[in-house]
C-alpha positions as CSV (number, residue, x, y, z in Angstrom):
1,M,-0.1,0.3,0.1
2,H,3.0,2.4,0.7
3,Y,4.3,2.0,-2.4
4,M,1.3,2.3,-4.1
5,N,0.8,5.6,-2.6
6,E,4.4,6.7,-3.5
7,M,4.0,6.0,-6.8
8,Y,0.6,7.8,-7.1
9,A,2.0,10.9,-5.3
10,A,4.8,10.9,-8.0
11,T,2.7,10.3,-10.6
12,V,0.6,13.5,-9.6
13,L,3.6,15.5,-8.9
14,L,5.4,14.5,-11.9
15,L,2.2,15.6,-14.1
16,C,1.9,19.5,-12.0
17,Y,6.2,19.9,-12.7
18,S,5.7,19.0,-16.6
19,G,2.4,21.5,-16.5
20,V,4.1,24.3,-14.9
21,F,7.4,23.3,-18.0
22,A,3.9,23.2,-20.0
23,A,2.3,26.2,-19.5
24,A,5.8,28.6,-19.1
25,E,6.9,26.9,-22.6
26,A,3.2,28.4,-23.8
27,L,3.1,31.7,-22.3
28,F,6.6,32.0,-24.7
29,R,5.3,30.7,-27.8
30,F,2.4,33.3,-27.8
31,G,4.6,36.0,-26.9
32,V,4.9,36.3,-23.7
33,A,8.8,38.0,-22.5
34,R,11.2,35.1,-21.4
35,E,11.6,36.9,-18.1
36,F,7.8,36.6,-17.3
37,S,8.4,33.0,-18.5
38,R,11.2,32.0,-15.9
39,K,9.4,33.7,-13.3
40,F,5.9,31.8,-13.8
41,A,8.1,28.6,-13.8
42,H,9.9,29.5,-10.8
43,V,7.0,30.7,-9.0
44,F,4.6,27.3,-10.0
45,G,7.6,24.9,-9.6
46,A,7.9,25.8,-6.0
47,G,4.5,25.9,-5.3
48,V,4.8,22.2,-6.5
49,T,7.6,21.6,-4.5
50,M,5.5,22.5,-1.6
51,L,3.5,19.5,-1.9
52,L,6.2,16.9,-1.5
53,P,6.5,17.4,2.5
54,F,2.7,16.5,2.5
55,Y,2.3,14.0,-0.3
56,G,6.1,12.9,-1.0
57,S,8.9,11.6,0.8
58,L,12.5,12.5,1.0
59,L,13.4,9.9,-1.6
60,L,11.2,11.3,-3.8
61,A,12.3,15.0,-3.4
62,G,15.8,13.4,-4.3
63,I,14.6,11.6,-7.5
64,F,12.9,14.6,-9.0
65,G,15.8,16.9,-8.2
66,V,18.2,14.4,-10.2
67,L,15.3,14.3,-12.8
68,F,14.9,18.1,-13.5
69,T,18.2,19.0,-12.9
70,T,19.8,16.8,-16.2
71,V,16.3,17.7,-17.8
72,I,17.5,21.6,-17.6
73,L,20.9,20.9,-18.2
74,A,19.7,19.0,-21.5
75,A,17.6,22.1,-22.3
76,R,20.6,24.5,-22.0
77,K,22.5,22.5,-24.0
78,Y,20.0,21.6,-26.9
79,G,18.1,24.3,-26.5
80,F,14.0,22.2,-26.5
81,I,13.1,24.5,-23.7
82,Q,13.2,27.9,-24.9
83,S,11.1,29.8,-22.2
84,I,13.6,29.2,-18.9
85,R,17.1,29.8,-21.5
86,E,19.3,32.2,-19.7
87,G,22.8,33.9,-21.0
88,P,25.8,31.9,-20.8
89,T,27.0,33.1,-17.3
90,A,23.6,32.7,-15.3
91,Y,22.7,29.2,-14.1
92,G,19.7,29.8,-12.3
93,S,17.5,27.6,-14.0
94,V,19.9,24.5,-13.4
95,L,20.3,25.8,-9.7
96,F,16.8,25.6,-9.0
97,P,16.0,22.0,-8.5
98,I,19.5,22.1,-6.6
99,G,18.8,23.8,-4.2
100,L,15.2,23.1,-3.6
101,T,16.5,19.4,-3.3
102,L,19.0,20.7,-0.6
103,A,16.5,22.4,1.3
104,C,14.7,19.3,1.7
105,V,17.4,17.1,2.4
106,L,18.4,19.3,5.1
107,F,15.1,20.5,6.6
108,W,12.9,17.2,5.7
109,N,12.1,16.8,9.5
110,D,11.3,20.5,10.1
111,P,8.4,20.8,7.4
112,L,7.0,24.1,8.7
113,A,10.3,25.9,8.4
114,L,10.8,24.2,4.8
115,L,7.1,24.8,3.8
116,A,8.2,28.5,4.5
117,G,12.3,28.5,3.2
118,I,10.6,27.3,0.0
119,A,7.9,29.8,0.0
120,I,9.8,32.7,0.6
121,F,12.4,31.4,-2.6
122,G,9.1,30.8,-4.5
123,L,7.7,34.4,-4.3
124,A,10.1,36.8,-2.4
125,D,13.2,36.0,-5.6
126,P,10.8,37.0,-8.5
127,V,9.1,39.8,-6.7
128,A,12.9,41.3,-6.0
129,A,13.8,41.1,-9.5
130,I,10.4,42.3,-11.0
131,V,10.6,45.3,-8.9
132,G,14.7,45.7,-9.6
133,G,14.1,44.9,-13.2
134,S,11.2,48.0,-13.0
135,F,12.0,50.6,-10.8
136,G,15.5,49.7,-9.8
137,K,17.7,52.8,-9.9
138,I,20.4,52.1,-7.2
139,H,22.4,49.4,-8.6
140,Y,25.6,47.1,-6.5
141,D,27.5,44.3,-7.5
142,I,29.0,41.5,-5.3
143,S,28.5,38.8,-7.1
144,G,26.2,39.7,-10.0
145,P,23.9,42.8,-10.8
146,K,21.5,43.9,-7.9
147,T,19.2,46.7,-7.2
148,L,18.2,48.6,-3.6
149,E,15.0,48.8,-4.7
150,G,14.9,44.7,-5.3
151,S,16.8,44.2,-2.2
152,I,14.0,45.9,-0.4
153,A,11.0,44.3,-1.9
154,F,12.7,41.0,-1.3
155,F,12.6,41.8,2.4
156,A,9.1,43.0,2.5
157,A,8.1,40.1,0.4
158,S,9.9,38.1,2.9
159,V,8.4,39.5,5.9
160,T,4.9,38.9,4.1
161,V,5.4,35.0,3.8
162,F,6.5,34.6,7.3
163,L,3.2,36.3,8.6
164,V,1.5,34.1,6.3
165,V,3.3,31.1,7.8
166,M,2.9,32.3,11.4
167,S,-0.7,32.7,10.8
168,F,-1.5,29.5,9.6
169,A,0.6,27.7,11.9
170,R,-0.7,29.6,14.9
171,V,2.5,30.9,15.7
172,D,3.3,33.4,18.7
173,F,3.7,36.7,16.9
174,R,7.5,37.7,17.7
175,I,8.4,41.2,15.6
176,F,12.4,40.9,16.4
177,P,13.1,37.8,14.9
178,L,10.9,38.1,11.6
179,I,12.7,41.5,10.9
180,A,16.1,39.9,11.5
181,A,15.1,36.7,9.2
182,S,14.1,39.1,6.8
183,A,17.1,41.3,6.9
184,F,19.2,38.1,6.6
185,L,17.8,36.8,4.0
186,A,17.9,39.9,1.5
187,L,21.3,40.0,2.4
188,T,21.5,37.0,1.0
189,E,19.8,37.3,-1.7
190,G,21.5,40.2,-2.5
191,S,24.7,39.0,-2.3
192,F,24.7,36.0,-4.8
193,G,23.9,37.5,-8.2
194,N,23.4,35.5,-12.0
195,G,21.0,32.8,-10.3
196,K,23.7,31.3,-7.9
197,D,20.9,32.8,-5.0
198,N,18.7,29.6,-6.3
199,L,21.0,27.5,-4.8
200,I,21.3,29.2,-1.3
201,L,17.9,30.7,-0.7
202,P,15.5,27.6,-0.2
203,A,18.3,26.5,2.3
204,A,18.4,29.4,4.2
205,G,14.9,30.7,4.2
206,A,14.1,27.5,6.1
207,F,17.0,27.7,8.6
208,A,16.0,31.5,9.2
209,A,12.2,29.9,9.8
210,S,13.5,27.2,12.1
211,L,14.9,29.6,14.3
212,F,11.6,31.3,15.4
213,L,8.6,29.2,13.7
């Protein structure tokens, strides 16, 4: 029975992930900007991953991590998924499944922290990119181009995600740890450019959440 449940979960999750890829590709093929199709895949790919602690297993998370890293590397080489294509020096799409898998390995036994970390990665990171790309005026570069406006947006989005998670989990509201964790994550995101933050942020978000959730 457990084996059948695992197979059922794997099938459903695989269909969900495949649907995200297909939808992102369709958006791009119908003329949506590649930057938007990449962010679409980012948000909904992370959203599907949030189902893993409820319906999957750590083994399944590892299998999906290896599978999609391989698929994205192949797509990068042969160009068969245009909607998430990046420049030659950016590896965000490749590091995306690796970062999520790393977070699952490190925080599988703390599902609330894991979910918070994935949610922050899935939402705050695209918000920062959109705000920074659209309104950014103050630029800085530590290991890749960033904007102060984008970092502020990341901080605000992190605070919002933490508040929602705390509300659903009925965790006592503590303002200082929430602000400190969000500031730490904004600094982390700002320190890693060219997609390298995709490797760090899911685990960093889960770690920050684990300290006060």
